[in-house]
ChimeraX commands (.cxc) that place a marker at each C-alpha (Angstrom):
marker #1 position -8.38,-8.00,9.63 radius 0.5
marker #1 position -9.76,-8.35,6.12 radius 0.5
marker #1 position -10.04,-5.62,3.50 radius 0.5
marker #1 position -12.96,-5.07,1.14 radius 0.5
marker #1 position -12.35,-3.83,-2.41 radius 0.5
marker #1 position -15.05,-2.70,-4.83 radius 0.5
marker #1 position -13.97,-2.12,-8.40 radius 0.5
marker #1 position -13.53,-3.44,-11.91 radius 0.5
marker #1 position -12.58,-6.93,-13.01 radius 0.5
marker #1 position -11.57,-6.84,-16.65 radius 0.5
marker #1 position -10.04,-8.57,-19.63 radius 0.5
marker #1 position -7.13,-6.46,-20.88 radius 0.5
marker #1 position -5.21,-6.45,-24.11 radius 0.5
marker #1 position -1.88,-4.71,-23.64 radius 0.5
marker #1 position 0.99,-3.94,-25.97 radius 0.5
marker #1 position 4.39,-2.70,-24.81 radius 0.5
marker #1 position 7.88,-2.72,-26.34 radius 0.5
marker #1 position 8.28,-6.12,-24.64 radius 0.5
marker #1 position 5.35,-7.87,-26.27 radius 0.5
marker #1 position 1.60,-8.19,-26.36 radius 0.5
marker #1 position -0.87,-9.88,-24.01 radius 0.5
marker #1 position -4.36,-10.66,-25.34 radius 0.5
marker #1 position -7.51,-10.70,-23.14 radius 0.5
marker #1 position -5.60,-11.25,-19.90 radius 0.5
marker #1 position -6.94,-10.74,-16.39 radius 0.5
marker #1 position -7.01,-7.09,-15.38 radius 0.5
marker #1 position -9.12,-4.48,-13.65 radius 0.5
marker #1 position -8.58,-2.35,-10.56 radius 0.5
marker #1 position -10.11,-4.81,-8.10 radius 0.5
marker #1 position -8.02,-7.66,-9.53 radius 0.5
marker #1 position -4.69,-5.89,-9.12 radius 0.5
marker #1 position -5.65,-4.55,-5.71 radius 0.5
marker #1 position -6.83,-7.95,-4.52 radius 0.5
marker #1 position -3.75,-9.86,-5.65 radius 0.5
marker #1 position -1.49,-7.33,-3.93 radius 0.5
marker #1 position -3.48,-7.03,-0.70 radius 0.5
marker #1 position -3.86,-10.80,-0.35 radius 0.5
marker #1 position -0.18,-11.10,0.53 radius 0.5
marker #1 position -0.96,-9.21,3.73 radius 0.5
marker #1 position -4.51,-10.07,4.75 radius 0.5
marker #1 position -7.82,-11.64,3.68 radius 0.5
marker #1 position -9.53,-9.88,0.78 radius 0.5
marker #1 position -13.23,-9.61,-0.03 radius 0.5
marker #1 position -13.97,-8.55,-3.61 radius 0.5
marker #1 position -17.09,-6.96,-5.09 radius 0.5
marker #1 position -17.26,-6.67,-8.87 radius 0.5
marker #1 position -19.04,-7.84,-11.99 radius 0.5
marker #1 position -18.05,-9.98,-14.98 radius 0.5
marker #1 position -19.85,-11.24,-18.07 radius 0.5
marker #1 position -20.60,-14.66,-19.46 radius 0.5
marker #1 position -17.28,-14.63,-21.33 radius 0.5
marker #1 position -15.15,-14.38,-18.18 radius 0.5
marker #1 position -12.95,-17.50,-17.93 radius 0.5
marker #1 position -13.49,-19.79,-14.94 radius 0.5
marker #1 position -9.73,-20.10,-14.63 radius 0.5
marker #1 position -9.57,-16.48,-13.46 radius 0.5
marker #1 position -12.17,-17.17,-10.78 radius 0.5
marker #1 position -9.97,-20.04,-9.62 radius 0.5
marker #1 position -6.94,-17.75,-9.64 radius 0.5
marker #1 position -8.71,-15.42,-7.21 radius 0.5
marker #1 position -9.64,-18.30,-4.94 radius 0.5
marker #1 position -6.15,-19.78,-5.03 radius 0.5
marker #1 position -4.90,-16.40,-3.89 radius 0.5
marker #1 position -7.30,-16.58,-0.93 radius 0.5
marker #1 position -9.58,-13.85,-2.28 radius 0.5
marker #1 position -13.25,-14.19,-1.32 radius 0.5
marker #1 position -15.24,-13.73,-4.54 radius 0.5
marker #1 position -18.72,-14.12,-3.06 radius 0.5
marker #1 position -19.30,-10.51,-4.15 radius 0.5
marker #1 position -18.15,-11.09,-7.74 radius 0.5
marker #1 position -21.32,-11.49,-9.79 radius 0.5
marker #1 position -21.65,-12.86,-13.30 radius 0.5
marker #1 position -24.25,-11.14,-15.50 radius 0.5
marker #1 position -25.47,-11.74,-19.07 radius 0.5
marker #1 position -23.24,-9.95,-21.54 radius 0.5
marker #1 position -19.53,-9.37,-21.97 radius 0.5
marker #1 position -16.89,-8.51,-19.41 radius 0.5
marker #1 position -15.36,-5.02,-19.23 radius 0.5
marker #1 position -12.52,-4.92,-21.76 radius 0.5
marker #1 position -9.66,-2.45,-22.14 radius 0.5
marker #1 position -7.04,-2.30,-24.89 radius 0.5
marker #1 position -3.98,-0.14,-24.37 radius 0.5
marker #1 position -0.47,0.49,-25.60 radius 0.5
marker #1 position 2.70,1.76,-23.95 radius 0.5
marker #1 position 5.63,3.22,-25.85 radius 0.5
marker #1 position 9.00,4.81,-25.04 radius 0.5
marker #1 position 9.43,5.28,-21.28 radius 0.5
marker #1 position 5.96,3.70,-20.75 radius 0.5
marker #1 position 4.91,6.37,-18.28 radius 0.5
marker #1 position 1.44,6.83,-19.80 radius 0.5
marker #1 position -0.89,4.32,-21.41 radius 0.5
marker #1 position -2.50,5.08,-24.74 radius 0.5
marker #1 position -6.05,3.75,-24.60 radius 0.5
marker #1 position -6.94,2.20,-27.94 radius 0.5
marker #1 position -10.34,0.72,-27.15 radius 0.5
marker #1 position -12.75,0.42,-24.22 radius 0.5
marker #1 position -15.86,-1.74,-23.83 radius 0.5
marker #1 position -17.59,-1.12,-20.51 radius 0.5
marker #1 position -20.10,-3.90,-21.17 radius 0.5
marker #1 position -21.61,-5.24,-17.91 radius 0.5
marker #1 position -19.47,-2.85,-15.84 radius 0.5
marker #1 position -21.19,0.12,-17.46 radius 0.5
marker #1 position -24.44,-0.44,-15.54 radius 0.5
marker #1 position -22.89,-2.00,-12.44 radius 0.5
marker #1 position -24.50,-1.03,-9.14 radius 0.5
marker #1 position -22.39,-2.73,-6.46 radius 0.5
marker #1 position -24.22,-4.64,-3.76 radius 0.5
marker #1 position -22.06,-5.46,-0.74 radius 0.5
marker #1 position -23.03,-8.96,0.47 radius 0.5
marker #1 position -24.31,-9.12,4.08 radius 0.5
marker #1 position -21.20,-11.00,5.23 radius 0.5
marker #1 position -19.04,-8.12,3.94 radius 0.5
marker #1 position -21.04,-5.25,5.45 radius 0.5
marker #1 position -19.11,-5.25,8.72 radius 0.5
marker #1 position -15.85,-4.64,6.85 radius 0.5
marker #1 position -13.52,-2.30,8.75 radius 0.5
marker #1 position -11.08,-1.53,5.92 radius 0.5
marker #1 position -12.61,-0.59,2.56 radius 0.5
marker #1 position -11.04,0.48,-0.73 radius 0.5
marker #1 position -13.18,2.15,-3.36 radius 0.5
marker #1 position -11.37,1.58,-6.63 radius 0.5
marker #1 position -11.84,4.01,-9.50 radius 0.5
marker #1 position -15.52,4.40,-10.41 radius 0.5
marker #1 position -18.15,7.12,-10.65 radius 0.5
marker #1 position -18.22,9.01,-7.32 radius 0.5
marker #1 position -21.96,8.31,-7.00 radius 0.5
marker #1 position -21.22,4.59,-7.19 radius 0.5
marker #1 position -18.45,4.93,-4.61 radius 0.5
marker #1 position -20.78,6.86,-2.30 radius 0.5
marker #1 position -23.38,4.11,-2.69 radius 0.5
marker #1 position -20.80,1.60,-1.45 radius 0.5
marker #1 position -19.93,3.84,1.51 radius 0.5
marker #1 position -23.56,3.79,2.59 radius 0.5
marker #1 position -23.47,-0.02,2.68 radius 0.5
marker #1 position -20.50,-0.17,5.08 radius 0.5
marker #1 position -21.44,2.49,7.68 radius 0.5
marker #1 position -19.25,1.02,10.43 radius 0.5
marker #1 position -16.00,0.87,8.45 radius 0.5
marker #1 position -12.98,2.23,10.33 radius 0.5
marker #1 position -11.07,3.23,7.21 radius 0.5
marker #1 position -12.51,3.99,3.77 radius 0.5
marker #1 position -10.08,5.01,1.03 radius 0.5
marker #1 position -11.07,6.13,-2.48 radius 0.5
marker #1 position -9.31,6.26,-5.81 radius 0.5
marker #1 position -10.47,8.43,-8.71 radius 0.5
marker #1 position -9.38,9.67,-12.14 radius 0.5
marker #1 position -9.32,12.76,-14.33 radius 0.5
marker #1 position -12.62,11.89,-16.04 radius 0.5
marker #1 position -14.57,12.20,-12.77 radius 0.5
marker #1 position -12.70,15.36,-11.79 radius 0.5
marker #1 position -13.74,16.93,-15.09 radius 0.5
marker #1 position -17.31,15.62,-15.35 radius 0.5
marker #1 position -18.54,14.80,-11.81 radius 0.5
marker #1 position -16.64,17.34,-9.74 radius 0.5
marker #1 position -19.37,18.18,-7.21 radius 0.5
marker #1 position -20.17,14.54,-6.55 radius 0.5
marker #1 position -16.47,13.78,-6.21 radius 0.5
marker #1 position -15.91,16.61,-3.73 radius 0.5
marker #1 position -18.82,15.29,-1.68 radius 0.5
marker #1 position -17.25,11.83,-1.66 radius 0.5
marker #1 position -13.83,13.17,-0.67 radius 0.5
marker #1 position -15.48,14.83,2.31 radius 0.5
marker #1 position -16.87,11.48,3.44 radius 0.5
marker #1 position -13.89,9.13,3.10 radius 0.5
marker #1 position -10.81,8.79,5.31 radius 0.5
marker #1 position -8.18,8.62,2.62 radius 0.5
marker #1 position -7.72,9.58,-1.03 radius 0.5
marker #1 position -5.30,8.11,-3.56 radius 0.5
marker #1 position -4.56,10.16,-6.69 radius 0.5
marker #1 position -1.72,10.61,-9.12 radius 0.5
marker #1 position 0.18,13.87,-9.46 radius 0.5
marker #1 position -1.83,15.10,-12.46 radius 0.5
marker #1 position -5.13,14.38,-10.70 radius 0.5
marker #1 position -4.01,16.15,-7.52 radius 0.5
marker #1 position -3.21,19.29,-9.52 radius 0.5
marker #1 position -6.41,19.04,-11.54 radius 0.5
marker #1 position -8.59,18.58,-8.47 radius 0.5
marker #1 position -7.13,21.49,-6.53 radius 0.5
marker #1 position -5.73,23.92,-9.09 radius 0.5
marker #1 position -2.40,23.87,-7.23 radius 0.5
marker #1 position 0.77,23.18,-9.23 radius 0.5
marker #1 position 2.81,22.43,-6.11 radius 0.5
marker #1 position 2.00,18.90,-4.96 radius 0.5
marker #1 position 2.48,19.67,-1.28 radius 0.5
marker #1 position -0.03,22.51,-1.50 radius 0.5
marker #1 position -2.33,20.30,-3.57 radius 0.5
marker #1 position -2.23,17.56,-0.92 radius 0.5
marker #1 position -2.96,20.08,1.83 radius 0.5
marker #1 position -5.91,21.39,-0.13 radius 0.5
marker #1 position -7.34,17.87,-0.45 radius 0.5
marker #1 position -6.88,17.36,3.29 radius 0.5
marker #1 position -8.96,20.48,3.90 radius 0.5
marker #1 position -11.85,18.72,2.19 radius 0.5
marker #1 position -12.03,16.14,4.96 radius 0.5
marker #1 position -9.78,13.05,4.62 radius 0.5
marker #1 position -7.21,12.21,7.30 radius 0.5
marker #1 position -4.59,11.40,4.66 radius 0.5
marker #1 position -3.90,11.69,0.95 radius 0.5
marker #1 position -1.44,9.71,-1.15 radius 0.5
marker #1 position -0.10,11.24,-4.36 radius 0.5
marker #1 position 1.40,8.72,-6.78 radius 0.5
marker #1 position 4.17,10.05,-9.02 radius 0.5
marker #1 position 4.93,6.98,-11.14 radius 0.5
marker #1 position 8.64,6.40,-11.62 radius 0.5
marker #1 position 9.28,9.34,-9.28 radius 0.5
marker #1 position 7.72,7.63,-6.26 radius 0.5
marker #1 position 4.92,8.79,-4.01 radius 0.5
marker #1 position 3.99,11.24,-1.28 radius 0.5
marker #1 position 1.88,10.78,1.85 radius 0.5
marker #1 position 0.36,13.79,3.56 radius 0.5
marker #1 position -1.60,13.94,6.79 radius 0.5
marker #1 position -2.60,16.96,8.81 radius 0.5
marker #1 position 0.54,16.58,10.94 radius 0.5
marker #1 position 3.16,14.95,8.72 radius 0.5
marker #1 position 4.61,14.56,5.24 radius 0.5
marker #1 position 6.46,11.56,3.82 radius 0.5
marker #1 position 8.06,11.23,0.38 radius 0.5
marker #1 position 9.40,7.95,-1.02 radius 0.5
marker #1 position 11.15,7.18,-4.31 radius 0.5
marker #1 position 9.97,4.33,-6.51 radius 0.5
marker #1 position 11.71,1.00,-5.99 radius 0.5
marker #1 position 14.56,0.87,-8.54 radius 0.5
marker #1 position 13.58,-1.99,-10.83 radius 0.5
marker #1 position 15.02,-2.27,-14.33 radius 0.5
marker #1 position 12.44,-4.87,-15.45 radius 0.5
marker #1 position 9.55,-2.62,-16.44 radius 0.5
marker #1 position 7.53,-4.67,-18.94 radius 0.5
marker #1 position 3.90,-3.65,-18.33 radius 0.5
marker #1 position 2.92,-0.76,-16.02 radius 0.5
marker #1 position -0.80,-1.66,-16.12 radius 0.5
marker #1 position -2.27,-1.95,-12.64 radius 0.5
marker #1 position 0.75,-0.58,-10.80 radius 0.5
marker #1 position -1.34,2.09,-9.05 radius 0.5
marker #1 position -3.98,-0.42,-7.96 radius 0.5
marker #1 position -1.28,-2.80,-6.71 radius 0.5
marker #1 position 0.23,0.12,-4.81 radius 0.5
marker #1 position -3.13,0.67,-3.12 radius 0.5
marker #1 position -3.44,-3.06,-2.42 radius 0.5
marker #1 position -0.09,-3.21,-0.66 radius 0.5
marker #1 position -0.90,-0.07,1.30 radius 0.5
marker #1 position -4.37,-1.13,2.43 radius 0.5
marker #1 position -3.32,-4.74,2.99 radius 0.5
marker #1 position -0.63,-3.63,5.43 radius 0.5
marker #1 position -2.99,-1.27,7.27 radius 0.5
marker #1 position -5.60,-4.02,7.64 radius 0.5
marker #1 position -2.92,-6.41,8.87 radius 0.5
marker #1 position -1.81,-3.87,11.47 radius 0.5
marker #1 position -5.39,-3.10,12.46 radius 0.5
marker #1 position -4.59,0.54,13.15 radius 0.5
marker #1 position -4.02,3.76,11.24 radius 0.5
marker #1 position -1.28,6.00,12.62 radius 0.5
marker #1 position 1.42,8.15,11.06 radius 0.5
marker #1 position 3.83,5.24,11.58 radius 0.5
marker #1 position 1.63,2.56,9.98 radius 0.5
marker #1 position 0.73,4.90,7.11 radius 0.5
marker #1 position 4.42,5.44,6.35 radius 0.5
marker #1 position 5.03,1.70,6.43 radius 0.5
marker #1 position 1.99,1.22,4.19 radius 0.5
marker #1 position 3.41,3.69,1.66 radius 0.5
marker #1 position 6.59,1.60,1.50 radius 0.5
marker #1 position 4.69,-1.66,1.06 radius 0.5
marker #1 position 2.63,-0.08,-1.70 radius 0.5
marker #1 position 5.83,0.99,-3.42 radius 0.5
marker #1 position 7.16,-2.57,-3.29 radius 0.5
marker #1 position 3.96,-4.11,-4.67 radius 0.5
marker #1 position 3.90,-1.65,-7.57 radius 0.5
marker #1 position 7.52,-2.54,-8.39 radius 0.5
marker #1 position 6.61,-6.22,-8.64 radius 0.5
marker #1 position 3.55,-5.65,-10.81 radius 0.5
marker #1 position 5.40,-3.83,-13.61 radius 0.5
marker #1 position 7.87,-6.66,-14.13 radius 0.5
marker #1 position 5.51,-8.79,-16.22 radius 0.5
marker #1 position 2.21,-8.62,-18.09 radius 0.5
marker #1 position -1.13,-8.76,-16.30 radius 0.5
marker #1 position -0.99,-10.27,-12.80 radius 0.5
marker #1 position 1.70,-12.84,-13.59 radius 0.5
marker #1 position 4.40,-11.25,-11.46 radius 0.5
marker #1 position 2.06,-10.61,-8.53 radius 0.5
marker #1 position 0.79,-14.18,-8.70 radius 0.5
marker #1 position 4.35,-15.46,-8.41 radius 0.5
marker #1 position 5.31,-13.13,-5.55 radius 0.5
marker #1 position 5.83,-14.36,-2.02 radius 0.5
marker #1 position 6.05,-12.62,1.34 radius 0.5
marker #1 position 9.78,-13.20,1.63 radius 0.5
marker #1 position 10.40,-11.37,-1.63 radius 0.5
marker #1 position 8.23,-8.45,-0.51 radius 0.5
marker #1 position 10.13,-8.16,2.77 radius 0.5
marker #1 position 13.47,-8.35,0.96 radius 0.5
marker #1 position 12.48,-5.46,-1.30 radius 0.5
marker #1 position 11.19,-3.48,1.66 radius 0.5
marker #1 position 14.54,-3.95,3.42 radius 0.5
marker #1 position 16.35,-2.81,0.27 radius 0.5
marker #1 position 14.08,0.24,0.00 radius 0.5
marker #1 position 14.82,1.12,3.62 radius 0.5
marker #1 position 18.56,0.86,2.92 radius 0.5
marker #1 position 18.34,3.00,-0.21 radius 0.5
marker #1 position 16.38,5.78,1.52 radius 0.5
marker #1 position 18.49,5.97,4.68 radius 0.5
marker #1 position 20.76,8.98,4.86 radius 0.5
marker link #1:1,2 radius 0.2
marker link #1:2,3 radius 0.2
marker link #1:3,4 radius 0.2
marker link #1:4,5 radius 0.2
marker link #1:5,6 radius 0.2
marker link #1:6,7 radius 0.2
marker link #1:7,8 radius 0.2
marker link #1:8,9 radius 0.2
marker link #1:9,10 radius 0.2
marker link #1:10,11 radius 0.2
marker link #1:11,12 radius 0.2
marker link #1:12,13 radius 0.2
marker link #1:13,14 radius 0.2
marker link #1:14,15 radius 0.2
marker link #1:15,16 radius 0.2
marker link #1:16,17 radius 0.2
marker link #1:17,18 radius 0.2
marker link #1:18,19 radius 0.2
marker link #1:19,20 radius 0.2
marker link #1:20,21 radius 0.2
marker link #1:21,22 radius 0.2
marker link #1:22,23 radius 0.2
marker link #1:23,24 radius 0.2
marker link #1:24,25 radius 0.2
marker link #1:25,26 radius 0.2
marker link #1:26,27 radius 0.2
marker link #1:27,28 radius 0.2
marker link #1:28,29 radius 0.2
marker link #1:29,30 radius 0.2
marker link #1:30,31 radius 0.2
marker link #1:31,32 radius 0.2
marker link #1:32,33 radius 0.2
marker link #1:33,34 radius 0.2
marker link #1:34,35 radius 0.2
marker link #1:35,36 radius 0.2
marker link #1:36,37 radius 0.2
marker link #1:37,38 radius 0.2
marker link #1:38,39 radius 0.2
marker link #1:39,40 radius 0.2
marker link #1:40,41 radius 0.2
marker link #1:41,42 radius 0.2
marker link #1:42,43 radius 0.2
marker link #1:43,44 radius 0.2
marker link #1:44,45 radius 0.2
marker link #1:45,46 radius 0.2
marker link #1:46,47 radius 0.2
marker link #1:47,48 radius 0.2
marker link #1:48,49 radius 0.2
marker link #1:49,50 radius 0.2
marker link #1:50,51 radius 0.2
marker link #1:51,52 radius 0.2
marker link #1:52,53 radius 0.2
marker link #1:53,54 radius 0.2
marker link #1:54,55 radius 0.2
marker link #1:55,56 radius 0.2
marker link #1:56,57 radius 0.2
marker link #1:57,58 radius 0.2
marker link #1:58,59 radius 0.2
marker link #1:59,60 radius 0.2
marker link #1:60,61 radius 0.2
marker link #1:61,62 radius 0.2
marker link #1:62,63 radius 0.2
marker link #1:63,64 radius 0.2
marker link #1:64,65 radius 0.2
marker link #1:65,66 radius 0.2
marker link #1:66,67 radius 0.2
marker link #1:67,68 radius 0.2
marker link #1:68,69 radius 0.2
marker link #1:69,70 radius 0.2
marker link #1:70,71 radius 0.2
marker link #1:71,72 radius 0.2
marker link #1:72,73 radius 0.2
marker link #1:73,74 radius 0.2
marker link #1:74,75 radius 0.2
marker link #1:75,76 radius 0.2
marker link #1:76,77 radius 0.2
marker link #1:77,78 radius 0.2
marker link #1:78,79 radius 0.2
marker link #1:79,80 radius 0.2
marker link #1:80,81 radius 0.2
marker link #1:81,82 radius 0.2
marker link #1:82,83 radius 0.2
marker link #1:83,84 radius 0.2
marker link #1:84,85 radius 0.2
marker link #1:85,86 radius 0.2
marker link #1:86,87 radius 0.2
marker link #1:87,88 radius 0.2
marker link #1:88,89 radius 0.2
marker link #1:89,90 radius 0.2
marker link #1:90,91 radius 0.2
marker link #1:91,92 radius 0.2
marker link #1:92,93 radius 0.2
marker link #1:93,94 radius 0.2
marker link #1:94,95 radius 0.2
marker link #1:95,96 radius 0.2
marker link #1:96,97 radius 0.2
marker link #1:97,98 radius 0.2
marker link #1:98,99 radius 0.2
marker link #1:99,100 radius 0.2
marker link #1:100,101 radius 0.2
marker link #1:101,102 radius 0.2
marker link #1:102,103 radius 0.2
marker link #1:103,104 radius 0.2
marker link #1:104,105 radius 0.2
marker link #1:105,106 radius 0.2
marker link #1:106,107 radius 0.2
marker link #1:107,108 radius 0.2
marker link #1:108,109 radius 0.2
marker link #1:109,110 radius 0.2
marker link #1:110,111 radius 0.2
marker link #1:111,112 radius 0.2
marker link #1:112,113 radius 0.2
marker link #1:113,114 radius 0.2
marker link #1:114,115 radius 0.2
marker link #1:115,116 radius 0.2
marker link #1:116,117 radius 0.2
marker link #1:117,118 radius 0.2
marker link #1:118,119 radius 0.2
marker link #1:119,120 radius 0.2
marker link #1:120,121 radius 0.2
marker link #1:121,122 radius 0.2
marker link #1:122,123 radius 0.2
marker link #1:123,124 radius 0.2
marker link #1:124,125 radius 0.2
marker link #1:125,126 radius 0.2
marker link #1:126,127 radius 0.2
marker link #1:127,128 radius 0.2
marker link #1:128,129 radius 0.2
marker link #1:129,130 radius 0.2
marker link #1:130,131 radius 0.2
marker link #1:131,132 radius 0.2
marker link #1:132,133 radius 0.2
marker link #1:133,134 radius 0.2
marker link #1:134,135 radius 0.2
marker link #1:135,136 radius 0.2
marker link #1:136,137 radius 0.2
marker link #1:137,138 radius 0.2
marker link #1:138,139 radius 0.2
marker link #1:139,140 radius 0.2
marker link #1:140,141 radius 0.2
marker link #1:141,142 radius 0.2
marker link #1:142,143 radius 0.2
marker link #1:143,144 radius 0.2
marker link #1:144,145 radius 0.2
marker link #1:145,146 radius 0.2
marker link #1:146,147 radius 0.2
marker link #1:147,148 radius 0.2
marker link #1:148,149 radius 0.2
marker link #1:149,150 radius 0.2
marker link #1:150,151 radius 0.2
marker link #1:151,152 radius 0.2
marker link #1:152,153 radius 0.2
marker link #1:153,154 radius 0.2
marker link #1:154,155 radius 0.2
marker link #1:155,156 radius 0.2
marker link #1:156,157 radius 0.2
marker link #1:157,158 radius 0.2
marker link #1:158,159 radius 0.2
marker link #1:159,160 radius 0.2
marker link #1:160,161 radius 0.2
marker link #1:161,162 radius 0.2
marker link #1:162,163 radius 0.2
marker link #1:163,164 radius 0.2
marker link #1:164,165 radius 0.2
marker link #1:165,166 radius 0.2
marker link #1:166,167 radius 0.2
marker link #1:167,168 radius 0.2
marker link #1:168,169 radius 0.2
marker link #1:169,170 radius 0.2
marker link #1:170,171 radius 0.2
marker link #1:171,172 radius 0.2
marker link #1:172,173 radius 0.2
marker link #1:173,174 radius 0.2
marker link #1:174,175 radius 0.2
marker link #1:175,176 radius 0.2
marker link #1:176,177 radius 0.2
marker link #1:177,178 radius 0.2
marker link #1:178,179 radius 0.2
marker link #1:179,180 radius 0.2
marker link #1:180,181 radius 0.2
marker link #1:181,182 radius 0.2
marker link #1:182,183 radius 0.2
marker link #1:183,184 radius 0.2
marker link #1:184,185 radius 0.2
marker link #1:185,186 radius 0.2
marker link #1:186,187 radius 0.2
marker link #1:187,188 radius 0.2
marker link #1:188,189 radius 0.2
marker link #1:189,190 radius 0.2
marker link #1:190,191 radius 0.2
marker link #1:191,192 radius 0.2
marker link #1:192,193 radius 0.2
marker link #1:193,194 radius 0.2
marker link #1:194,195 radius 0.2
marker link #1:195,196 radius 0.2
marker link #1:196,197 radius 0.2
marker link #1:197,198 radius 0.2
marker link #1:198,199 radius 0.2
marker link #1:199,200 radius 0.2
marker link #1:200,201 radius 0.2
marker link #1:201,202 radius 0.2
marker link #1:202,203 radius 0.2
marker link #1:203,204 radius 0.2
marker link #1:204,205 radius 0.2
marker link #1:205,206 radius 0.2
marker link #1:206,207 radius 0.2
marker link #1:207,208 radius 0.2
marker link #1:208,209 radius 0.2
marker link #1:209,210 radius 0.2
marker link #1:210,211 radius 0.2
marker link #1:211,212 radius 0.2
marker link #1:212,213 radius 0.2
marker link #1:213,214 radius 0.2
marker link #1:214,215 radius 0.2
marker link #1:215,216 radius 0.2
marker link #1:216,217 radius 0.2
marker link #1:217,218 radius 0.2
marker link #1:218,219 radius 0.2
marker link #1:219,220 radius 0.2
marker link #1:220,221 radius 0.2
marker link #1:221,222 radius 0.2
marker link #1:222,223 radius 0.2
marker link #1:223,224 radius 0.2
marker link #1:224,225 radius 0.2
marker link #1:225,226 radius 0.2
marker link #1:226,227 radius 0.2
marker link #1:227,228 radius 0.2
marker link #1:228,229 radius 0.2
marker link #1:229,230 radius 0.2
marker link #1:230,231 radius 0.2
marker link #1:231,232 radius 0.2
marker link #1:232,233 radius 0.2
marker link #1:233,234 radius 0.2
marker link #1:234,235 radius 0.2
marker link #1:235,236 radius 0.2
marker link #1:236,237 radius 0.2
marker link #1:237,238 radius 0.2
marker link #1:238,239 radius 0.2
marker link #1:239,240 radius 0.2
marker link #1:240,241 radius 0.2
marker link #1:241,242 radius 0.2
marker link #1:242,243 radius 0.2
marker link #1:243,244 radius 0.2
marker link #1:244,245 radius 0.2
marker link #1:245,246 radius 0.2
marker link #1:246,247 radius 0.2
marker link #1:247,248 radius 0.2
marker link #1:248,249 radius 0.2
marker link #1:249,250 radius 0.2
marker link #1:250,251 radius 0.2
marker link #1:251,252 radius 0.2
marker link #1:252,253 radius 0.2
marker link #1:253,254 radius 0.2
marker link #1:254,255 radius 0.2
marker link #1:255,256 radius 0.2
marker link #1:256,257 radius 0.2
marker link #1:257,258 radius 0.2
marker link #1:258,259 radius 0.2
marker link #1:259,260 radius 0.2
marker link #1:260,261 radius 0.2
marker link #1:261,262 radius 0.2
marker link #1:262,263 radius 0.2
marker link #1:263,264 radius 0.2
marker link #1:264,265 radius 0.2
marker link #1:265,266 radius 0.2
marker link #1:266,267 radius 0.2
marker link #1:267,268 radius 0.2
marker link #1:268,269 radius 0.2
marker link #1:269,270 radius 0.2
marker link #1:270,271 radius 0.2
marker link #1:271,272 radius 0.2
marker link #1:272,273 radius 0.2
marker link #1:273,274 radius 0.2
marker link #1:274,275 radius 0.2
marker link #1:275,276 radius 0.2
marker link #1:276,277 radius 0.2
marker link #1:277,278 radius 0.2
marker link #1:278,279 radius 0.2
marker link #1:279,280 radius 0.2
marker link #1:280,281 radius 0.2
marker link #1:281,282 radius 0.2
marker link #1:282,283 radius 0.2
marker link #1:283,284 radius 0.2
marker link #1:284,285 radius 0.2
marker link #1:285,286 radius 0.2
marker link #1:286,287 radius 0.2
marker link #1:287,288 radius 0.2
marker link #1:288,289 radius 0.2
marker link #1:289,290 radius 0.2
marker link #1:290,291 radius 0.2
marker link #1:291,292 radius 0.2
marker link #1:292,293 radius 0.2
marker link #1:293,294 radius 0.2
marker link #1:294,295 radius 0.2
marker link #1:295,296 radius 0.2
marker link #1:296,297 radius 0.2
marker link #1:297,298 radius 0.2
marker link #1:298,299 radius 0.2
view
């Protein structure tokens, strides 16, 4: 089964201790799509400006990503400039230009509206809710968010969380949303709001999956080639949702497997700038890393 992603497509400028990449392909939907496309067909809804290079459109298509829902509007593409230093655990945002993404109101094309697996990448909760209303028959809708919406659109976000099936947040966001310092208690509090599962990303410390009946904790995949962490969380979500769509079912077992696949895809993303490492990845490499992760986590 295919998976639908609605989110940003951007041009990023990133600086890390390993170099600098200028105006490279980025955005939540881009990272998600490249990761998920290793598992299943991907349909992408987003917006770009007149300055968006055609070569990036071709890169999506070569990856098998359906970009019928990617619209080009007058103006400039969403641009983000960031810098990582030291352990590179947190990005320092230097400059943001929302441009055409600032007024984006996603329209899900008719051929996408029967999507069964939907990922709502980080956006205003009102925008995410608008997308939900366009895919009323979806079997699984999962939403990402960020601290800005927790601080400034809390009521709308809580309403959204009550409508979706899954929530993906990082550890800081989980604590901020719930007021709980303990991540297990924070995850349980989010579950009380309505979703059937919540994933808490902990960066280099791995991730946690909580459902109403189970708890699963995984370490990060031990890579030593961390060159650019941008997009790791979105790639994590892409691997997770891609696997679930490929399986066609959502159970405790498939969710645990999905957590592991997300971990592997995030580990690949950080090994080079932009989507270069994901673009070069193949299924055999993903399965090899999954097997290694299984070995490392077996008592």
